[in-house]
Legacy VTK file of the C-alpha trace (Angstrom):
# vtk DataFile Version 3.0
C-alpha trace
ASCII
DATASET POLYDATA
POINTS 377 float
-15.970 14.343 -7.169
-18.646 11.683 -6.700
-17.729 8.437 -4.957
-19.039 5.182 -6.354
-19.710 1.772 -4.901
-16.887 -0.754 -4.942
-18.176 -3.856 -6.702
-16.565 -7.230 -7.310
-15.845 -8.003 -10.953
-14.404 -11.515 -11.036
-14.630 -11.641 -14.815
-12.236 -8.694 -15.115
-9.945 -10.200 -12.467
-9.801 -13.533 -14.306
-9.051 -11.778 -17.584
-6.200 -9.849 -15.975
-4.701 -12.979 -14.457
-4.844 -14.914 -17.739
-3.154 -12.056 -19.582
-0.468 -11.798 -16.890
0.501 -15.452 -17.127
1.094 -15.130 -20.883
3.783 -12.456 -20.443
7.569 -12.480 -20.408
8.983 -13.361 -16.983
10.287 -9.795 -16.551
6.683 -8.614 -16.306
5.379 -11.428 -14.132
5.646 -11.626 -10.346
9.067 -12.551 -9.018
9.477 -15.474 -6.657
8.228 -13.440 -3.672
4.938 -12.356 -5.233
4.345 -15.669 -6.955
4.195 -17.094 -3.450
1.458 -14.602 -2.501
-0.522 -14.420 -5.711
-2.765 -17.487 -5.529
-4.109 -16.847 -2.041
-4.566 -13.148 -2.678
-6.740 -13.904 -5.710
-8.827 -16.262 -3.569
-9.221 -13.626 -0.866
-10.356 -11.016 -3.400
-12.924 -13.379 -4.900
-14.490 -14.584 -1.661
-14.806 -11.196 0.074
-16.918 -8.114 -0.744
-14.712 -5.527 -2.413
-16.488 -2.670 -0.638
-14.938 -3.977 2.604
-11.426 -4.586 1.253
-9.743 -2.216 3.689
-11.262 -4.167 6.556
-10.548 -7.715 5.433
-8.883 -9.909 7.997
-5.249 -10.850 7.545
-5.817 -14.333 8.925
-4.957 -15.974 5.614
-1.328 -15.710 6.685
0.194 -16.233 3.232
-1.065 -13.939 0.509
-3.495 -11.422 1.955
-4.633 -7.841 1.617
-2.136 -6.613 4.231
0.527 -7.149 1.560
-0.961 -4.099 -0.194
-0.839 -1.879 2.893
-4.560 -2.337 3.301
-7.096 -4.510 5.098
-7.410 -4.441 8.879
-3.844 -3.285 9.392
-4.349 -3.010 13.140
-5.276 -6.715 13.175
-2.397 -7.929 11.022
-0.874 -11.144 12.290
2.687 -12.297 12.082
3.673 -14.085 8.902
1.949 -17.467 8.740
-0.302 -16.670 11.725
-3.951 -17.665 11.645
-5.053 -16.582 15.120
-6.600 -13.140 15.574
-8.210 -12.863 19.033
-9.506 -9.348 18.347
-11.078 -10.038 14.966
-14.458 -8.372 14.492
-16.173 -11.759 14.380
-15.484 -12.026 18.115
-16.950 -8.601 18.880
-20.518 -9.821 19.650
-19.074 -12.289 22.161
-16.739 -9.763 23.767
-19.543 -7.191 24.129
-22.095 -9.671 25.409
-23.615 -8.594 28.736
-23.109 -12.001 30.339
-19.453 -12.179 29.254
-18.804 -8.742 30.720
-20.657 -9.614 33.918
-18.767 -12.905 34.225
-15.394 -11.164 33.790
-16.432 -8.540 36.351
-17.171 -11.270 38.914
-13.891 -13.080 38.160
-12.029 -9.804 38.539
-13.545 -9.244 41.992
-12.770 -12.762 43.126
-9.192 -12.585 41.802
-8.348 -9.841 44.263
-8.739 -12.358 47.072
-8.102 -15.622 45.229
-5.537 -14.927 42.409
-6.047 -18.378 40.909
-9.510 -17.313 39.695
-7.869 -15.023 37.122
-7.216 -18.134 35.012
-10.987 -18.542 34.590
-11.548 -15.140 32.919
-12.228 -14.649 29.225
-8.897 -12.946 28.738
-9.288 -12.179 25.025
-12.448 -10.207 25.790
-10.583 -8.212 28.403
-7.624 -7.854 26.082
-9.752 -6.263 23.356
-10.497 -3.313 25.635
-6.820 -2.629 26.291
-5.850 -3.347 22.687
-8.330 -0.817 21.278
-7.239 1.781 23.827
-3.655 1.379 22.655
-4.729 1.545 19.003
-6.446 4.869 19.724
-3.322 6.118 21.487
-1.225 5.235 18.422
-3.705 7.120 16.224
-3.253 10.237 18.348
0.542 9.933 18.430
0.733 9.460 14.649
-1.575 12.416 14.033
0.465 14.649 16.345
3.684 13.558 14.646
2.368 14.622 11.237
0.930 17.835 12.624
4.337 18.766 14.043
6.061 17.929 10.757
3.674 19.713 8.400
0.334 20.854 9.778
-0.667 22.435 6.451
-0.134 19.158 4.602
-2.115 17.253 7.210
-4.987 19.736 7.090
-5.192 19.698 3.293
-5.942 15.988 2.840
-7.884 13.167 4.446
-8.380 9.470 3.951
-11.552 7.950 2.535
-13.770 5.557 4.471
-14.367 3.705 1.212
-13.534 0.061 1.807
-14.500 0.412 5.493
-11.034 0.949 7.025
-10.343 1.223 10.750
-9.546 4.852 11.445
-10.426 7.956 13.413
-11.647 11.534 13.023
-9.797 14.749 13.843
-11.313 18.156 13.076
-14.057 16.378 11.111
-11.501 14.676 8.851
-10.979 10.922 8.614
-7.528 9.334 8.897
-6.001 5.869 9.131
-2.538 4.791 10.236
-1.750 3.609 6.703
-2.754 6.981 5.301
-0.661 8.888 7.844
2.301 6.676 7.024
1.958 7.650 3.361
1.919 11.303 4.418
5.378 10.765 5.914
6.620 9.878 2.428
4.911 12.915 0.909
6.548 15.107 3.539
9.991 13.745 2.603
9.338 14.304 -1.109
8.038 17.834 -0.473
11.118 18.763 1.521
13.575 17.493 -1.101
12.050 18.520 -4.421
10.487 21.543 -6.089
7.146 20.029 -5.186
5.033 22.677 -6.920
6.646 21.727 -10.240
5.552 18.082 -10.035
2.578 17.685 -12.360
2.904 14.040 -13.366
3.867 10.894 -11.460
4.670 7.315 -12.445
4.501 4.735 -9.670
5.475 1.088 -9.936
3.938 -1.028 -7.188
1.191 1.325 -6.026
-0.548 -1.272 -3.866
-3.925 -0.038 -2.633
-3.090 3.451 -3.989
-3.153 5.446 -0.767
-0.080 7.403 -1.870
-1.692 8.076 -5.234
-4.886 9.277 -3.554
-2.902 11.847 -1.524
-1.107 13.213 -4.576
-4.415 13.479 -6.423
-5.954 15.406 -3.546
-3.013 17.801 -3.336
-2.773 18.433 -7.076
-6.107 18.530 -8.861
-4.597 18.648 -12.372
-2.031 15.897 -11.705
-1.562 12.954 -14.074
-0.847 9.770 -12.104
0.337 6.648 -13.945
0.173 3.379 -12.037
2.129 0.340 -13.217
1.131 -2.834 -11.385
0.703 -6.548 -11.800
-2.659 -8.223 -11.309
-4.340 -8.927 -8.966
-2.994 -5.767 -7.299
-3.859 -3.697 -10.382
-7.451 -4.898 -10.061
-7.661 -3.521 -6.502
-5.889 -0.264 -7.401
-8.053 0.490 -10.406
-11.287 -0.418 -8.632
-10.439 1.794 -5.661
-9.462 4.890 -7.647
-12.496 4.569 -9.907
-14.747 4.272 -6.863
-13.130 7.384 -5.359
-14.378 9.211 -8.433
-11.106 9.854 -10.271
-11.265 9.823 -14.051
-9.413 6.610 -14.759
-8.069 5.098 -17.957
-8.358 1.463 -16.955
-7.239 -1.990 -17.984
-9.839 -2.483 -20.721
-8.911 0.907 -22.184
-5.132 0.372 -22.369
-4.721 -3.321 -23.086
-4.869 -2.893 -26.861
-3.155 0.494 -27.112
0.134 0.863 -28.991
0.861 4.333 -27.612
-0.612 6.743 -25.070
-0.779 9.231 -27.931
-3.864 7.333 -29.112
-5.728 8.726 -26.104
-6.535 12.303 -25.091
-4.945 12.243 -21.640
-6.607 15.549 -20.754
-9.726 13.503 -20.050
-8.047 11.396 -17.340
-6.413 11.876 -13.961
-5.202 8.280 -13.555
-3.809 5.775 -16.059
-3.629 2.153 -14.878
-1.100 0.082 -16.819
-0.329 -3.604 -16.366
3.403 -4.236 -16.143
3.726 -5.559 -19.696
2.323 -2.320 -21.174
5.209 -0.258 -19.790
6.360 0.687 -23.304
3.266 2.880 -23.620
5.278 5.459 -21.673
7.744 5.901 -24.556
7.659 9.352 -26.090
6.179 10.957 -22.971
7.825 12.804 -20.093
6.891 12.633 -16.418
8.171 14.649 -13.470
8.470 12.041 -10.719
8.931 8.288 -10.494
8.058 6.429 -7.268
8.681 2.964 -5.925
7.843 2.066 -2.337
8.788 -1.316 -0.901
8.126 -3.345 -4.039
11.526 -3.313 -5.787
12.823 -5.030 -2.653
10.381 -7.860 -3.429
11.790 -8.433 -6.920
14.940 -9.985 -8.292
17.538 -7.507 -9.692
16.894 -8.348 -13.350
13.216 -7.409 -12.972
14.074 -4.128 -11.202
16.682 -3.291 -13.840
14.142 -3.798 -16.606
11.652 -1.453 -14.947
14.235 1.268 -14.327
15.808 1.005 -17.788
12.344 1.321 -19.346
11.020 4.113 -17.124
13.968 6.320 -16.131
14.475 7.815 -19.648
10.907 9.106 -19.427
11.457 10.866 -16.074
12.481 14.513 -16.358
12.977 15.567 -12.718
13.018 13.156 -9.756
13.012 9.544 -8.620
11.873 8.547 -5.134
12.823 5.071 -3.893
11.859 3.599 -0.520
13.081 0.042 0.013
15.106 -2.259 2.227
18.830 -1.540 2.096
19.694 -5.206 1.609
16.488 -6.282 -0.144
13.943 -8.795 1.041
14.534 -12.144 2.706
16.072 -14.852 0.532
13.968 -17.883 -0.332
13.926 -20.944 -2.525
12.065 -21.340 -5.791
8.321 -21.507 -5.068
8.789 -20.583 -1.417
8.642 -17.301 0.499
11.380 -14.802 -0.347
13.376 -13.535 -3.306
15.815 -15.716 -5.230
18.358 -12.875 -5.318
18.251 -9.735 -3.229
18.003 -6.274 -4.771
19.981 -3.885 -2.568
20.633 -0.136 -2.602
23.797 -0.580 -4.711
21.684 -2.027 -7.514
19.581 1.162 -7.688
22.688 3.349 -7.802
24.160 1.232 -10.588
20.965 1.037 -12.669
20.443 4.819 -12.499
24.051 6.101 -12.606
23.989 7.240 -16.246
21.059 9.650 -15.926
20.413 10.291 -12.221
22.390 11.232 -9.134
21.433 10.927 -5.474
20.186 14.224 -4.076
19.460 12.979 -0.566
19.001 9.741 1.328
18.252 8.740 4.902
16.999 5.908 7.050
13.263 5.490 6.640
11.199 7.559 9.065
7.664 6.262 9.549
4.946 6.965 12.101
6.429 4.074 14.108
9.937 5.530 14.248
13.200 5.189 12.321
14.188 1.964 10.559
17.877 1.392 9.948
16.987 -1.493 7.636
15.189 0.719 5.087
16.296 3.746 3.118
14.544 6.647 1.375
16.336 8.191 -1.601
15.612 11.128 -3.865
17.447 11.151 -7.196
17.880 14.229 -9.398
18.033 14.110 -13.163
21.617 14.779 -14.267
LINES 1 378
377 0 1 2 3 4 5 6 7 8 9 10 11 12 13 14 15 16 17 18 19 20 21 22 23 24 25 26 27 28 29 30 31 32 33 34 35 36 37 38 39 40 41 42 43 44 45 46 47 48 49 50 51 52 53 54 55 56 57 58 59 60 61 62 63 64 65 66 67 68 69 70 71 72 73 74 75 76 77 78 79 80 81 82 83 84 85 86 87 88 89 90 91 92 93 94 95 96 97 98 99 100 101 102 103 104 105 106 107 108 109 110 111 112 113 114 115 116 117 118 119 120 121 122 123 124 125 126 127 128 129 130 131 132 133 134 135 136 137 138 139 140 141 142 143 144 145 146 147 148 149 150 151 152 153 154 155 156 157 158 159 160 161 162 163 164 165 166 167 168 169 170 171 172 173 174 175 176 177 178 179 180 181 182 183 184 185 186 187 188 189 190 191 192 193 194 195 196 197 198 199 200 201 202 203 204 205 206 207 208 209 210 211 212 213 214 215 216 217 218 219 220 221 222 223 224 225 226 227 228 229 230 231 232 233 234 235 236 237 238 239 240 241 242 243 244 245 246 247 248 249 250 251 252 253 254 255 256 257 258 259 260 261 262 263 264 265 266 267 268 269 270 271 272 273 274 275 276 277 278 279 280 281 282 283 284 285 286 287 288 289 290 291 292 293 294 295 296 297 298 299 300 301 302 303 304 305 306 307 308 309 310 311 312 313 314 315 316 317 318 319 320 321 322 323 324 325 326 327 328 329 330 331 332 333 334 335 336 337 338 339 340 341 342 343 344 345 346 347 348 349 350 351 352 353 354 355 356 357 358 359 360 361 362 363 364 365 366 367 368 369 370 371 372 373 374 375 376
C-alpha cells in the first residue's frame, strides 16, 4: 500500500462547508461543535495538512486536538493560549548560550538560592517534560503489551502528519494510537471479532481507530459518517495512507450505495446528510466514540434510528455517562445532555447490552465514561 502526500485542498473544504450549512439541523453540528467549527476551519486552512498531527493546540477554542490529533502532548487546557514547550521555542531552549547561562545559574543557586529566579525555567522545564513524556510512552506500550501483545505487534501508527511518537521493535507508535488500541482490545474481548467484516463509525475524528481496523482486516469495509470539516481531515488522511477510498465527490450525488461496486473500495466517506445511503445494506459493527456525548439527544436518536437497522451484529459506544457539559446557545457545551439512558432507550427494540464497564484508557480508569457493547436481539 503506497502512501501519498497530504495536500491542502481548500476548494474541497469550502464546498463541504457550504453543503453542510444547507442541511437539516439533525445533520449539522450541535451546539457544542458549532462552537468549535469556525476556528477549526481557520486552523485547517492556515496550516500545512502534511503536519496536521503536529499542529499546536494554542488556538484554545476549536483546534485539531478536538479530533484526537495534533500535538496531543502539548495540548493546553480549554481556552489556554500559552504553550511553553511548543516547538517554536526549541531553537531557544537548545541554544548553547541559554544552556550555558542556566548551568551557571544552577551552580550559583546552590550557594545563593535567590539566583534560581534568574534562570530560564521553561528551557529547563522542557528537559523534564520530555523525559516524562517518554516515560508515559513506555508505560502505555507496556500496558498494551500486557493486555494483548499479539495485537500490539500486528499494527503500528503512521508518521504521516508528523505526529510526536516513539519506536519499539522498529515500529512507530503514538499515545493516541495506543489509546485506540485499548478500545480495539475491549471490542476483541467482547465480540466474535473474526466475524466482523464491515464497520460503520459515526464521529471518526482523525481516523486512528479506522486505520487500526484496516490494518488488522485487509478485506474490511469501513464506512465513516462525519460532518465537515472533520470529514475533510478523515478522508484526506485515509487517502494519503493509501486506502482505496470512496470520497466526498464520489458519494455526494449518489442515491444508493448499490450504484457503486464496493469491492473496489476499502473506505467509504459519507457526510452526515447522506446517511440514507446505508439503507438496504448490512454491516457487522457500529462504533461511536466520544461524539454522541457532544450532541443533543434528538441528533443522537436520529443517527441511531437510521443506522441501527442496518447493523447485524454489534454496537460499540464509548461516551460520558452523563453527557458533555451544558452550555448556552452559541457558547461552549451542549444544550441538552445525552446520557447512557438515552442510548439504552434508543436501542431497546433491536439491541441489548452484552457488557459495559468504566472506560479504561492508557491513563487509567474513568468513572465518568462508559464503554458498552450491544448485541443484536
